[in-house]
C-alpha positions as CSV (number, residue, x, y, z in Angstrom):
1,X,53.4,19.9,-116.6
2,X,52.4,16.0,-116.4
3,X,53.0,16.0,-112.7
4,X,51.0,19.1,-112.0
5,X,47.8,17.4,-110.7
6,X,47.5,13.8,-109.3
7,X,46.3,11.4,-106.4
8,X,47.8,11.7,-103.2
9,X,50.4,8.9,-102.2
10,X,52.7,8.3,-99.2
11,X,55.5,10.0,-101.1
12,X,53.8,13.2,-101.9
13,X,51.4,13.2,-99.1
14,X,53.5,12.6,-95.8
15,X,52.0,12.3,-92.3
16,X,52.6,15.7,-90.4
17,X,51.5,18.0,-87.9
18,X,51.7,21.8,-87.8
19,X,50.6,24.9,-85.7
20,X,49.4,28.1,-87.2
21,X,50.2,30.6,-84.4
22,X,48.4,33.6,-86.2
23,X,44.9,31.6,-86.1
24,X,45.8,29.6,-83.2
25,X,44.8,26.6,-85.1
26,X,46.3,23.0,-85.6
27,X,46.7,20.8,-88.5
28,X,47.5,17.3,-89.2
29,X,48.1,15.3,-92.3
30,X,46.6,11.7,-91.8
31,X,46.5,8.4,-93.5
32,X,44.0,5.7,-92.8
33,X,43.3,2.3,-94.9
34,X,45.1,4.0,-97.9
35,X,43.1,7.3,-98.0
36,X,44.6,10.8,-96.7
37,X,43.2,13.4,-94.7
38,X,43.8,16.8,-93.7
39,X,42.3,17.5,-90.2
40,X,41.9,20.9,-88.4
41,X,41.3,21.9,-84.8
42,X,41.5,24.3,-82.0
43,X,42.0,24.3,-78.3
44,X,38.8,25.9,-77.0
45,X,36.8,26.3,-74.0
46,X,38.2,24.5,-71.0
47,X,40.9,23.3,-73.1
48,X,39.0,20.9,-75.0
49,X,39.6,20.3,-78.7
50,X,36.8,22.1,-80.8
51,X,35.9,23.0,-84.3
52,X,37.2,19.8,-85.4
53,X,37.2,19.5,-89.3
54,X,38.6,16.6,-91.2
55,X,38.5,16.5,-95.1
56,X,39.8,13.9,-97.4
57,X,42.7,14.7,-99.6
58,X,41.6,13.7,-103.1
59,X,44.0,15.5,-105.3
60,X,47.4,16.8,-105.2
61,X,48.1,20.3,-107.2
62,X,51.7,21.2,-107.8
63,X,54.8,19.0,-109.0
64,X,56.4,19.6,-105.9
65,X,59.5,21.3,-107.1
66,X,58.1,24.2,-105.5
67,X,54.9,23.6,-103.8
68,X,52.3,21.1,-103.3
69,X,48.5,22.1,-102.5
70,X,46.1,19.7,-101.2
71,X,42.6,19.5,-102.5
72,X,39.3,18.2,-101.2
73,X,36.6,17.2,-103.7
74,X,33.0,17.8,-102.4
75,X,30.1,15.4,-103.1
76,X,28.7,18.1,-105.5
77,X,31.7,18.5,-107.6
78,X,33.5,21.5,-106.6
79,X,37.2,21.3,-105.5
80,X,38.5,22.9,-102.3
81,X,41.9,24.2,-101.5
82,X,42.9,22.9,-98.3
83,X,44.8,25.5,-95.8
84,X,48.0,23.5,-95.5
85,X,50.6,23.3,-98.0
86,X,54.0,21.7,-98.4
87,X,57.0,23.7,-99.8
88,X,60.3,22.2,-101.1
89,X,62.4,25.0,-99.5
90,X,64.5,23.7,-96.6
91,X,64.5,20.4,-97.7
92,X,60.5,20.2,-97.5
93,X,58.6,22.1,-95.0
94,X,55.0,22.8,-93.9
95,X,53.3,26.2,-94.2
96,X,49.9,28.0,-95.1
97,X,48.9,28.3,-98.8
98,X,49.0,31.9,-100.0
99,X,46.1,34.1,-98.5
100,X,45.5,31.7,-95.5
101,X,48.4,32.9,-93.2
102,X,46.1,35.3,-91.4
103,X,44.3,35.6,-88.3
104,X,41.1,34.2,-89.9
105,X,41.8,32.1,-92.7
106,X,39.3,30.9,-95.4
107,X,38.4,27.1,-94.9
108,X,36.5,26.6,-98.1
109,X,38.1,28.4,-100.9
110,X,37.2,26.9,-103.9
111,X,39.4,26.3,-106.8
112,X,38.5,28.1,-110.1
113,X,38.6,26.9,-113.7
114,X,41.6,29.4,-114.1
115,X,43.6,27.4,-111.6
116,X,42.7,23.8,-112.9
117,X,43.1,25.4,-116.8
118,X,46.8,25.3,-115.8
119,X,47.1,22.3,-113.6
120,X,45.0,19.6,-115.5
121,X,44.1,18.6,-118.9
122,X,40.3,18.6,-120.1
123,X,38.1,17.7,-117.2
124,X,34.3,17.1,-117.4
125,X,32.3,20.1,-116.4
126,X,28.4,19.5,-115.3
127,X,25.7,21.1,-117.5
128,X,25.3,24.8,-116.5
129,X,28.6,25.3,-114.8
130,X,30.5,26.6,-117.7
131,X,28.7,30.0,-117.6
132,X,30.8,33.0,-116.6
133,X,29.9,33.6,-112.9
134,X,28.6,30.0,-112.1
135,X,30.2,27.7,-109.5
136,X,33.2,25.9,-110.8
137,X,32.4,21.9,-110.4
138,X,33.9,18.9,-112.1
139,X,32.1,15.7,-112.7
140,X,33.6,12.2,-113.5
141,X,37.2,11.2,-112.9
142,X,39.5,14.0,-113.3
143,X,42.5,13.7,-115.7
144,X,45.9,13.8,-113.8
145,X,48.1,16.6,-115.2
146,X,48.7,18.4,-118.4
147,X,48.5,16.0,-121.4
148,X,49.9,16.3,-124.8
149,X,46.8,18.0,-126.5
150,X,47.4,21.1,-124.4
151,X,50.3,21.9,-126.9
152,X,49.7,19.9,-129.7
153,X,45.7,20.3,-129.9
154,X,43.1,17.5,-130.4
155,X,44.9,14.2,-130.7
156,X,42.0,11.6,-131.5
157,X,42.6,11.8,-135.1
158,X,46.3,11.3,-134.5
159,X,45.7,8.3,-132.6
160,X,43.6,6.9,-135.1
161,X,45.7,7.2,-137.8
162,X,48.8,5.9,-135.9
163,X,47.0,2.7,-135.2
164,X,46.3,2.4,-139.0
165,X,48.4,-0.6,-140.4
166,X,51.1,0.4,-142.8
167,X,50.8,4.3,-142.5
168,X,53.9,6.2,-143.1
169,X,55.3,8.4,-140.3
170,X,55.0,11.6,-142.5
171,X,50.9,10.8,-142.6
172,X,50.9,10.6,-138.6
173,X,52.9,13.7,-138.3
174,X,50.3,15.7,-140.2
175,X,47.5,14.5,-138.0
176,X,48.9,16.4,-134.9
177,X,49.9,19.9,-134.3
178,X,53.7,20.9,-133.8
179,X,54.2,24.1,-132.2
180,X,57.5,24.1,-133.8
181,X,55.7,24.8,-137.1
182,X,53.7,27.8,-135.8
183,X,54.8,31.3,-135.8
184,X,56.7,32.7,-132.9
185,X,53.7,34.7,-131.8
186,X,51.8,31.5,-131.6
187,X,54.7,29.2,-130.3
188,X,54.9,31.9,-127.2
189,X,51.2,31.7,-126.5
190,X,51.5,28.1,-126.3
191,X,53.3,28.6,-123.2
192,X,51.8,31.7,-122.1
193,X,48.3,30.1,-121.8
194,X,49.5,29.0,-118.5
195,X,52.8,31.0,-117.8
196,X,51.6,34.4,-118.3
197,X,50.2,36.2,-115.4
198,X,50.7,39.8,-114.8
199,X,49.9,39.5,-111.2
200,X,48.0,37.3,-108.7
201,X,46.9,40.4,-106.7
202,X,43.6,41.8,-107.2
203,X,43.4,43.7,-110.4
204,X,42.0,41.6,-112.3
205,X,44.9,40.1,-114.4
206,X,43.1,38.6,-117.1
207,X,39.3,38.2,-118.5
208,X,38.0,35.1,-120.4
209,X,36.1,36.2,-123.4
210,X,32.2,35.8,-122.6
211,X,31.5,33.6,-125.6
212,X,34.2,31.0,-124.9
213,X,34.2,28.2,-122.6
214,X,37.1,27.5,-119.9
215,X,38.9,24.8,-121.7
216,X,38.1,26.0,-125.3
217,X,41.5,27.1,-126.4
218,X,43.5,25.3,-129.3
219,X,47.2,26.1,-129.6
220,X,46.6,27.0,-133.2
221,X,44.7,29.9,-132.5
222,X,45.7,33.5,-131.3
223,X,45.3,33.4,-127.3
224,X,43.9,36.6,-127.5
225,X,40.7,34.6,-128.8
226,X,40.3,33.3,-125.5
227,X,41.4,35.7,-122.8
228,X,42.5,39.2,-122.5
229,X,45.2,40.2,-120.1
230,X,45.5,43.3,-117.8
231,X,48.2,45.0,-115.8
232,X,48.7,48.1,-113.6
233,X,48.9,51.2,-114.9
234,X,52.7,52.3,-115.5
235,X,54.2,54.4,-113.1
236,X,52.3,53.1,-110.2
237,X,55.4,51.6,-108.5
238,X,54.4,48.1,-109.5
239,X,56.5,47.3,-112.5
240,X,59.0,45.4,-110.5
241,X,56.8,42.7,-109.1
242,X,58.0,39.2,-109.0
243,X,55.4,36.5,-108.6
244,X,55.2,32.8,-108.9
245,X,53.6,32.7,-112.7
246,X,55.3,35.7,-113.8
247,X,57.9,33.9,-115.9
248,X,56.6,35.1,-119.4
249,X,55.6,38.4,-118.0
250,X,59.3,39.0,-116.6
251,X,60.8,37.7,-120.0
252,X,58.9,40.0,-121.9
253,X,60.3,43.0,-120.1
254,X,63.9,41.8,-120.9
255,X,66.0,43.5,-123.5
256,X,67.1,40.3,-124.8
257,X,63.5,39.5,-125.7
258,X,62.5,43.0,-126.8
259,X,65.4,43.3,-129.1
260,X,65.1,39.8,-130.7
261,X,61.9,41.0,-132.4
262,X,60.1,37.8,-131.5
263,X,62.8,35.4,-132.1
264,X,63.6,34.7,-128.4
265,X,60.7,32.5,-127.5
266,X,60.4,30.1,-124.4
267,X,61.2,27.2,-126.5
268,X,64.6,28.6,-127.3
269,X,65.6,27.8,-123.9
270,X,63.2,25.1,-122.9
271,X,62.3,21.7,-124.3
272,X,59.0,20.5,-122.4
273,X,59.9,16.9,-123.5
274,X,63.5,17.2,-121.7
275,X,64.0,19.3,-118.6
276,X,67.7,19.1,-117.5
277,X,68.6,19.4,-113.6
278,X,71.8,20.3,-111.8
279,X,75.0,20.7,-113.5
280,X,73.2,19.7,-116.8
281,X,70.9,22.6,-116.6
282,X,73.4,25.1,-116.1
283,X,75.6,24.0,-118.9
284,X,72.5,24.0,-121.1
285,X,70.9,27.2,-120.2
286,X,74.6,29.1,-120.1
287,X,75.3,27.6,-123.6
288,X,71.9,29.2,-125.0
289,X,73.0,32.6,-123.5
290,X,76.6,32.2,-125.2
291,X,75.2,31.2,-128.7
292,X,74.0,34.8,-128.6
293,X,76.5,36.6,-126.6
294,X,79.8,34.7,-127.3
295,X,81.6,37.4,-128.9
296,X,80.7,40.0,-126.2
297,X,81.5,37.6,-123.4
298,X,84.9,36.6,-124.6
299,X,85.7,40.4,-125.3
300,X,84.6,41.3,-121.6
301,X,86.7,38.5,-120.2
302,X,89.7,39.8,-122.2
303,X,89.3,43.4,-120.7
304,X,88.9,42.0,-117.4
305,X,85.3,43.2,-117.3
306,X,83.6,40.1,-116.7
307,X,83.8,37.0,-114.4
308,X,85.3,33.9,-116.0
309,X,82.2,32.1,-114.5
310,X,80.4,30.0,-117.1
311,X,77.0,30.1,-115.1
312,X,75.2,33.1,-116.9
313,X,71.8,32.3,-115.4
314,X,72.9,32.7,-111.5
315,X,73.8,36.2,-112.3
316,X,71.4,37.5,-115.0
317,X,68.3,35.3,-114.1
318,X,68.8,34.6,-110.4
319,X,66.6,32.8,-108.3
320,X,64.4,34.8,-106.2
321,X,61.6,34.6,-103.5
322,X,58.5,35.3,-105.0
323,X,56.4,38.0,-103.5
324,X,52.9,36.1,-103.6
325,X,54.0,32.6,-102.7
326,X,56.7,33.8,-99.9
327,X,57.7,30.1,-99.3
328,X,58.6,29.4,-103.0
329,X,61.9,30.0,-104.8
330,X,61.7,30.7,-108.5
331,X,64.1,31.6,-111.5
332,X,63.5,35.4,-112.5
333,X,63.1,35.2,-116.4
334,X,63.8,39.0,-116.5
335,X,67.2,38.8,-118.1
336,X,69.3,41.7,-116.2
337,X,72.6,43.2,-117.0
338,X,73.5,43.1,-113.3
339,X,72.1,40.8,-110.4
340,X,70.0,42.9,-108.1
341,X,71.4,44.0,-104.8
342,X,70.3,42.4,-101.5
343,X,69.7,39.1,-100.4
344,X,67.0,37.8,-103.1
345,X,66.1,34.5,-100.9
346,X,65.5,36.6,-97.6
347,X,62.1,35.6,-95.9
348,X,59.3,38.2,-96.6
349,X,56.1,38.7,-94.9
350,X,53.0,37.6,-96.8
351,X,50.8,40.2,-98.3
352,X,47.1,40.1,-98.2
353,X,45.1,42.4,-100.2
354,X,42.5,44.6,-98.3
355,X,40.2,47.2,-99.7
356,X,42.8,49.8,-98.1
357,X,45.8,48.2,-99.5
358,X,45.0,46.9,-102.8
359,X,45.9,48.4,-106.1
360,X,43.2,51.7,-107.3
361,X,43.9,52.9,-110.4
362,X,43.6,52.6,-114.1
363,X,43.5,48.8,-115.2
364,X,45.6,48.9,-118.7
365,X,45.4,46.2,-121.6
366,X,48.6,44.2,-121.7
367,X,48.1,41.4,-124.1
368,X,47.4,40.9,-126.8
369,X,48.3,44.3,-128.1
370,X,46.3,44.3,-131.5
371,X,42.6,44.3,-130.2
372,X,39.1,44.6,-132.1
373,X,36.4,46.7,-131.4
374,X,34.6,44.6,-128.8
375,X,37.6,44.8,-126.8
376,X,36.7,48.1,-125.3
377,X,34.0,46.4,-123.6
378,X,36.2,44.1,-121.6
379,X,38.6,46.8,-120.8
380,X,35.6,48.6,-119.3
381,X,34.7,45.4,-117.3
382,X,38.4,45.0,-116.2
383,X,38.0,48.3,-114.6
384,X,35.1,47.4,-112.3
385,X,35.4,43.8,-112.0
386,X,37.5,43.7,-108.9
387,X,36.8,47.6,-107.8
388,X,40.4,48.5,-109.1
389,X,39.0,51.6,-110.8
390,X,35.3,51.3,-110.1
391,X,34.5,55.2,-109.7
392,X,36.1,56.0,-113.3
393,X,35.2,52.7,-114.8
394,X,31.5,52.5,-114.1
395,X,30.4,55.3,-116.3
396,X,32.9,54.1,-118.9
397,X,31.3,50.5,-118.7
398,X,27.7,51.9,-118.9
399,X,28.6,54.2,-122.0
400,X,30.3,51.2,-123.8
401,X,27.1,49.1,-123.4
402,X,25.0,51.7,-124.6
403,X,27.1,52.2,-127.8
404,X,27.9,48.7,-128.4
405,X,24.6,46.9,-127.2
406,X,26.3,43.4,-126.8
407,X,24.5,40.3,-126.9
408,X,26.3,38.6,-124.0
409,X,24.5,39.0,-120.8
410,X,27.7,39.1,-118.8
411,X,28.3,42.7,-119.7
412,X,25.0,43.6,-118.3
413,X,25.7,41.4,-115.3
414,X,29.1,43.2,-114.7
415,X,27.5,46.5,-114.9
416,X,24.9,45.6,-112.4
417,X,27.7,44.3,-110.0
418,X,29.4,47.5,-110.3
419,X,26.5,49.7,-109.3
420,X,26.0,47.1,-106.3
421,X,29.6,47.6,-105.4
422,X,29.0,51.3,-105.3
423,X,26.6,51.0,-103.1
424,X,23.7,52.0,-105.9
425,X,21.6,48.9,-105.3
426,X,18.5,50.5,-107.2
427,X,20.7,51.4,-110.1
428,X,21.9,47.8,-110.5
429,X,18.2,46.6,-111.0
430,X,18.0,47.7,-114.8
431,X,21.2,45.8,-116.0
432,X,20.1,42.8,-114.1
433,X,16.6,43.0,-115.5
434,X,18.3,43.4,-119.0
435,X,20.2,40.2,-118.7
436,X,17.1,38.2,-117.4
437,X,15.3,39.6,-120.4
438,X,18.1,38.7,-122.7
439,X,18.3,35.2,-121.4
440,X,15.5,34.2,-119.2
441,X,17.0,30.8,-118.1
442,X,20.3,32.1,-116.6
443,X,20.3,31.3,-113.3
444,X,23.4,33.5,-112.6
445,X,21.4,36.5,-113.9
446,X,18.1,35.6,-111.8
447,X,20.2,35.2,-108.6
448,X,22.1,38.5,-108.9
449,X,18.6,40.1,-109.6
450,X,17.2,38.7,-106.6
451,X,20.1,39.8,-104.4
452,X,19.7,43.3,-105.9
453,X,15.9,43.4,-105.3
454,X,16.6,42.5,-101.7
455,X,19.2,45.2,-101.1
456,X,16.9,47.6,-102.7
457,X,14.1,46.7,-100.2
458,X,11.7,44.8,-102.8
459,X,11.0,41.6,-101.0
460,X,8.1,40.3,-102.5
461,X,10.0,40.6,-105.9
462,X,12.8,39.1,-104.4
463,X,11.1,35.9,-103.5
464,X,9.5,35.6,-107.1
465,X,12.8,36.0,-108.7
466,X,14.4,33.4,-106.7
467,X,11.4,30.9,-107.1
468,X,11.7,31.6,-110.9
469,X,15.6,30.5,-110.5
470,X,14.8,27.3,-108.5
471,X,12.2,26.3,-111.0
472,X,15.6,26.1,-113.5
473,X,18.0,24.9,-110.7
474,X,16.0,23.0,-108.0
475,X,19.1,21.8,-106.4
476,X,21.2,24.8,-106.5
477,X,22.1,25.5,-102.6
478,X,23.0,29.2,-103.0
479,X,19.2,29.9,-104.5
480,X,17.7,28.0,-101.3
481,X,20.3,30.0,-99.2
482,X,19.0,33.2,-100.5
483,X,15.2,32.3,-100.0
484,X,16.0,31.1,-96.6
485,X,17.8,34.3,-95.6
486,X,15.1,36.3,-97.2
487,X,12.3,34.7,-94.9
488,X,14.6,34.8,-91.9
489,X,14.9,38.5,-92.3
490,X,11.2,38.9,-92.8
491,X,10.7,36.8,-89.5
492,X,9.2,34.0,-91.4
493,X,11.0,31.6,-89.3
494,X,9.0,28.4,-89.8
495,X,9.7,28.9,-93.8
496,X,13.2,29.9,-93.3
497,X,14.2,26.9,-91.0
498,X,12.8,24.5,-94.0
499,X,14.8,26.3,-96.7
500,X,18.1,26.6,-94.7
501,X,18.0,22.8,-93.9
502,X,17.3,22.1,-97.6
503,X,20.4,24.4,-98.2
504,X,22.6,22.4,-95.8
505,X,21.4,19.0,-97.1
506,X,22.3,20.3,-100.7
507,X,25.9,21.9,-99.5
508,X,27.0,20.7,-96.1
509,X,30.0,22.7,-96.4
510,X,28.2,26.3,-96.5
511,X,28.9,27.9,-93.0
512,X,26.6,30.8,-93.6
513,X,23.5,28.5,-94.0
514,X,24.3,27.1,-90.9
515,X,24.8,30.5,-89.1
516,X,21.5,31.9,-90.6
517,X,19.6,28.5,-89.6
518,X,20.6,28.9,-86.0
519,X,19.4,32.5,-85.8
520,X,15.8,31.2,-87.3
521,X,15.8,28.5,-84.7
522,X,16.9,30.5,-81.8
523,X,14.1,33.1,-82.7
524,X,11.7,30.2,-83.0
525,X,12.4,28.9,-79.6
526,X,14.5,25.8,-80.4
527,X,17.7,26.3,-78.3
528,X,19.0,23.1,-78.5
529,X,18.7,22.9,-82.5
530,X,20.2,26.5,-82.8
531,X,23.1,25.7,-80.7
532,X,24.1,22.7,-82.8
533,X,23.6,24.7,-86.0
534,X,26.1,27.6,-84.7
535,X,28.5,24.7,-83.7
536,X,28.2,23.3,-87.3
537,X,28.9,26.8,-88.7
538,X,32.1,27.1,-86.3
539,X,33.2,23.7,-87.4
540,X,33.3,24.7,-91.1
541,X,34.6,28.3,-90.4
542,X,35.7,29.0,-86.7
543,X,36.8,32.5,-87.5
544,X,33.5,33.9,-88.1
545,X,32.9,36.5,-85.3
546,X,29.1,37.0,-85.9
547,X,28.7,33.1,-85.4
548,X,30.7,33.3,-82.1
549,X,28.5,36.3,-80.9
550,X,25.4,34.3,-81.8
551,X,26.3,31.3,-80.0
552,X,27.3,33.4,-77.1
553,X,24.0,35.3,-77.0
554,X,22.4,32.0,-77.2
555,X,24.3,30.3,-74.3
556,X,23.7,33.6,-72.2
557,X,20.1,33.0,-72.5
558,X,20.4,29.3,-71.3
559,X,22.4,30.4,-68.4
560,X,25.6,28.9,-69.5
561,X,27.3,32.1,-68.5
562,X,31.2,31.0,-68.9
563,X,31.0,29.6,-72.1
564,X,29.0,32.5,-73.5
565,X,31.8,34.7,-72.1
566,X,34.3,32.7,-73.8
567,X,32.3,33.2,-77.3
568,X,32.0,37.1,-76.7
569,X,35.6,37.2,-76.2
570,X,36.4,35.1,-79.2
571,X,33.9,37.2,-81.2
572,X,35.3,40.6,-80.4
573,X,39.1,39.5,-80.8
574,X,38.0,38.1,-84.3
575,X,36.1,41.5,-85.0
576,X,36.5,44.4,-82.9
577,X,34.3,46.6,-84.6
578,X,31.3,44.3,-84.3
579,X,29.0,46.6,-82.5
580,X,26.2,44.3,-81.8
581,X,28.6,41.6,-80.3
582,X,29.9,44.5,-78.1
583,X,26.5,45.4,-76.9
584,X,25.3,41.9,-76.4
585,X,28.5,41.0,-74.6
586,X,27.9,44.3,-72.2
587,X,24.4,43.0,-71.4
588,X,25.9,40.1,-70.1
589,X,28.6,41.8,-68.1
590,X,25.8,43.9,-66.7
591,X,23.8,40.9,-65.6
592,X,27.0,39.6,-63.8
593,X,27.4,43.0,-62.1
594,X,30.9,43.5,-64.0
595,X,29.8,47.1,-64.6
596,X,33.1,48.7,-65.6
597,X,33.7,45.9,-68.2
598,X,30.3,46.2,-69.5
599,X,30.5,50.1,-69.5
600,X,33.6,49.5,-72.0
601,X,31.8,47.2,-74.3
602,X,28.9,49.5,-74.4
603,X,31.2,52.6,-75.2
604,X,32.8,50.5,-78.0
605,X,29.3,49.6,-79.3
606,X,28.4,53.0,-79.8
607,X,31.8,54.1,-81.1
608,X,31.7,51.2,-84.0
609,X,28.0,52.1,-84.8
610,X,26.6,55.5,-83.3
611,X,23.0,54.5,-84.8
612,X,22.5,51.5,-82.3
613,X,20.0,53.1,-80.1
614,X,19.8,50.1,-77.6
615,X,23.7,50.8,-76.8
616,X,23.2,54.5,-76.3
617,X,20.0,53.7,-73.9
618,X,22.1,51.0,-71.9
619,X,25.3,53.3,-71.8
620,X,23.1,56.0,-70.3
621,X,21.7,53.7,-67.4
622,X,25.2,52.9,-66.5
623,X,26.5,56.6,-66.5
624,X,23.4,57.7,-64.4
625,X,24.1,54.8,-61.8
626,X,27.6,56.4,-61.6
627,X,26.0,59.9,-61.1
628,X,27.1,61.4,-64.4
629,X,23.7,62.7,-65.1
630,X,24.5,65.2,-68.1
631,X,26.4,62.5,-69.8
632,X,23.6,60.0,-69.1
633,X,21.0,62.4,-70.5
634,X,23.1,63.0,-73.6
635,X,23.0,59.2,-74.5
636,X,19.3,58.8,-73.5
637,X,18.7,61.7,-76.2
638,X,20.8,60.0,-78.8
639,X,18.7,56.9,-78.3
640,X,15.2,58.6,-78.8
641,X,16.9,60.7,-81.6
642,X,17.7,57.7,-83.7
643,X,14.5,55.4,-82.6
644,X,11.7,58.1,-81.4
645,X,9.5,55.0,-80.8
646,X,11.9,53.6,-78.3
647,X,9.8,53.1,-75.3
648,X,12.3,52.2,-72.7
649,X,14.5,54.8,-73.7
650,X,11.6,57.5,-73.4
651,X,11.1,55.9,-70.0
652,X,14.7,56.5,-68.9
653,X,15.0,60.0,-70.2
654,X,11.7,61.0,-68.8
655,X,12.7,59.7,-65.2
656,X,15.9,61.3,-65.5
657,X,14.5,64.7,-66.4
658,X,11.8,64.3,-63.9
659,X,14.8,63.9,-61.1
660,X,16.4,67.0,-62.6
661,X,13.1,69.0,-61.9
662,X,12.5,69.2,-65.5
663,X,8.7,68.4,-65.3
664,X,7.6,69.4,-68.8
665,X,10.3,67.3,-70.5
666,X,9.6,64.4,-68.0
667,X,5.8,64.5,-69.0
668,X,6.5,64.8,-72.6
669,X,9.0,61.6,-72.9
670,X,6.9,59.5,-70.3
671,X,3.6,60.1,-72.5
672,X,5.9,59.0,-75.6
673,X,7.1,56.0,-73.6
674,X,3.4,54.9,-73.0
675,X,2.4,55.3,-76.6
676,X,5.3,53.5,-78.0
677,X,4.7,50.7,-75.2
678,X,1.3,50.2,-76.1
679,X,2.3,49.7,-79.9
680,X,5.0,47.3,-79.1
681,X,2.6,45.6,-76.4
682,X,5.4,46.1,-73.7
683,X,3.2,46.0,-70.6
684,X,6.1,46.6,-68.2
685,X,7.4,49.9,-69.8
686,X,3.8,51.1,-70.0
687,X,3.2,50.4,-66.4
688,X,6.4,52.1,-65.1
689,X,5.7,55.1,-67.3
690,X,2.2,55.3,-66.0
691,X,3.3,55.3,-62.3
692,X,6.1,57.8,-63.2
693,X,3.3,60.2,-64.7
694,X,0.9,59.6,-61.6
695,X,4.1,60.4,-59.2
696,X,4.5,63.6,-61.2
697,X,0.9,64.8,-60.9
698,X,0.8,63.8,-57.2
699,X,3.9,66.2,-56.6
700,X,2.6,68.9,-58.4
């Protein structure tokens, strides 16, 4: 535990290179002048290095018995989990951290308080960052590893008394908590505060009580005062899960534990001050088993019903590969009568939850079993917080809030989040407004309200709410980002550029801010700066399909055709259902007279977004060029049905109908083309429609 968090050194951060095939990305661990770095890059356009990103390794998380994760600390205080990790298996090997082994891994995953709680002592948290929903950040020098106080409680008085002359040992001992003197429940909870995780997959596995700080637990109080733990419902096929922080969870399923009536605690087998290894460990742990089972063991040997092997652990608590950290092997703390069949160390593929594959069902309370009346609120929050049981949980939470009328604003924020997750943006406003009413200085509540107002189309109130939040937190980059995005969406590009540049100055790691800044700059006729912004976004997050598409469109407008094609191909490879990227790609291919490829992109665009009128119109033109008049007419009609004021589609449909001899239909659509073009001030379309109408009049 004391080695769970520390500074990088040559012995724990070796120089290395690694290629991640799934994302076509290279990594290296570097050392320069005593500092360590993790570098990431890709081989890009014309075989050159691109999207090069290098972050300092400031801390290492994990003792190295199983894995070491490397962390970067930003100038603002948050910690970022770097993608490449070191694993102990195979004598030491490199692979991606859990969740990163995908075609588009995250590059700025922030380390939350829940991770740091179990790997670090008591770090300093900046003011305003301890509220539920706020960004996890740390100030000052971080402690390195778990210290004595995590299990023994506050130690300042103990140190003071110990330094007092002529004080007795007995007096010194009374000033510090000895977990051995606690009840067996409290003893277990001292360990379970870090070693009880029902699952690392989406559920949630626990919720910290809203009136407690991240590091407020004391080992002489019930763990349930700080956290409530949850699990999948019984009978859902997830009872046998084996994960890396499952030790206490698996032990509590064991018959030995259940039958002991609380006597079998973690401390029965483990002394945190003395951890045996190798043969000494086998002898130590097997002897503990025989202390309880010696008579049964000897009888079975006499009857030839049991091997004489003295290693109880190898069979009854075998080592297994964990399901969530697939490069780690751990002891299974579920004490079983027989060793499970199969190769328990065989390689397994990493599972990454998606909306389709994640658990959907009842989230049931797991620990503590004896709960107070207010816990019904937390159980309801658990149903909706990660959308596991959203449809059934939402009315349940609303009813619990109405009945209990809690004082903590986090319950109202959770209800607002649930309505938003359900697509009911208008209904989310009430709970968010109630949260703001109860705490007008909550930046978290104001930000949630502003986002919901924007989604509900109340743009004026969105800006006002963001300004209120910025008065409270003027250096909050996320608020400047929301304000800049709002102004960009409203085509107030000059304001948006200033706000998004403010965002990137406060948080240089926010890829979305550079992406939106690039859009605003491009729309403002500043292509050089826009290109730089898009490239910065891709440096941070090279797997963002929308950024590749926006950069490609910009490059296309600058006649950098080959590089534009490269980024369009990247965009549709990363996200094949991006209809807008498909459309813009098709436009460029049509410009290059690669009509078959252009048509395929346009067909994909309308398939992925049937309401993209521009794609229907352009596809109609392509079909008409091939002489497929009926199919072309269908596409034009779809375009004007979706967007009746679409002047170009009206013009194209009118011209096609004129060619078919449908004079009435042609005149109707051409007249609408003239009207729509006048409203949009599109003189070219207006003139073409007028000429077509004159030709129909002449040929009458």
